[in-house]
N, C-alpha and C positions, 0 to 999 in steps of 0.2 A: 913189491909192486909188479914184478913180472908174473907172479901167480894171479894177481888181479887182472892184469891184462889178458892173460890166457883165459881166465873165466869170462871176461867180457867178450872176447873172440868166440868162444864156444857158445855164449849165450846169443850172439848175433847170428850165428849158423842155426841155432835152435828156433830162434824167433822167425827166421825165414822159412824154416821147414814147417813150423806150426801155423804160419800164416796161410798156408794152402790146406789146412785141415779144418774140421769143425770142432776141434777140441778146445772149446772156449776156456774152461778151467785151467787147463794146462798152459794155454797161451797167455792168460792173464798172470798166472804164476811166474811164467818165464819173463814177461814184460816187467813185472814188478822187481824181480831180482836183477834184471839188466839195468834198469834205472837206478836201483840201490847201488850197484857195483860201479856205474858210471859216476854217481855222486860221490862215492867213496874215493874213487881214483882221482877226480878232479880236486877233492880236499887235500890230496897228497901233493899236488903240483905247486911249486914255488913260483909265482909269476915274477918276471924279470923286469917289468916296470908297471907303472900305474894303469896303462891301457890294457895290458895283459891281465892285470888283477881284475879289472871290470869284466873282461870277457870270461875269464875263468870262473869268477863268482857268478856271473849271469848264467853260464852253462850248468854249474853245479846246481843253482836254484831251480833251473828248469828241469833237471833230472830228478830233483827232490820233489818238485811239484807232481811230476808224472808218477813217481813212486807212491806218493801219497794217494793219487787218483787210483792207481791200480790196487793199492792196499784197500781202499774203500770198496772198489768194484769186487775185489776178491771176498771181502767180508759179506757183501750182499749176495753173491753167488753161493757162497757156502751156507749162508743163512736160509737161502731159498731151497737148497738141496736136502 
């Protein structure tokens, strides 16, 4: 889990750096991996009560949605290239 957290932190820094560039493909790849990693991390969390379970599940689904979105965007960009 620590390795995954380290990867998430590194991806957060990389996303911030890429946001200031015009490297669209690299930014989409980084966003995709970030949301995949966050969804993986949230899947490992053991909620302590029903309220937490709803919050964790909602956040995991949100990150999965964005991962799917960036996967689709990446496929379109790579197909256009």
